[in-house]
C-alpha positions in Angstrom: -11.3 67.9 -50.9 -12.0 71.4 -48.7 -10.1 71.7 -45.3 -11.9 71.9 -42.4 -10.2 75.0 -39.9 -11.4 76.0 -36.7 -11.4 79.3 -34.8 -9.1 80.0 -32.0 -12.4 79.7 -29.2 -12.4 75.8 -30.8 -9.2 75.0 -30.7 -8.3 76.7 -27.3 -11.3 73.8 -25.8 -10.2 70.9 -28.1 -6.3 71.8 -26.7 -7.4 72.7 -22.9 -5.9 76.0 -23.3 -6.8 80.0 -22.9 -7.9 81.5 -26.6 -5.4 84.3 -25.8 -2.4 81.8 -25.5 -3.9 80.0 -29.6 -3.7 83.9 -30.8 0.0 84.0 -29.0 1.1 80.7 -31.0 -0.9 81.6 -34.7 0.9 84.9 -34.2 4.4 83.5 -33.5 3.8 81.0 -36.4 3.8 77.8 -34.1 0.7 76.1 -35.3 1.4 74.6 -38.7 -1.3 75.9 -41.7 -3.4 78.4 -39.3 -3.8 81.2 -41.4 -5.2 84.8 -40.6 -8.3 85.8 -42.4 -8.9 89.7 -42.1 -8.4 89.6 -37.9 -9.8 86.2 -37.6 -7.1 83.0 -36.8 -8.3 79.9 -39.0 -6.5 76.8 -37.4 -7.0 73.4 -39.7 -9.1 70.9 -37.4 -6.2 68.4 -37.8 -3.4 71.0 -36.5 -0.8 69.6 -33.7 -0.9 71.1 -30.5 2.9 72.5 -30.1 5.2 71.7 -27.7 5.8 74.1 -24.7 8.5 75.5 -25.2 8.9 76.6 -22.1 9.9 73.3 -20.1 13.1 72.7 -21.8 13.7 69.5 -19.3 10.8 67.5 -20.0 8.8 68.0 -16.8 8.2 71.0 -14.5 10.2 71.4 -11.4 8.8 74.2 -8.9 12.7 74.6 -7.3 12.5 75.9 -3.9 15.1 77.8 -2.4 15.7 78.1 1.5 17.1 80.6 3.6 19.7 79.6 5.7 20.8 82.4 7.4 17.7 84.0 9.2 
């Protein structure tokens, strides 16, 4: 049984992220099973998309500040 791997570009298209973001996730070790072959990353075809660590509350809320001293 051989493991199937995808390129960064293929994973980016599959997950709806940029190729640069996938590269960063691989470099940070956040994609399980991603392996560097030479200067390229190989991502297992069945790898799970990591959670976005930037969102702490579970949903993104853009805060709007109002200046009352105008």
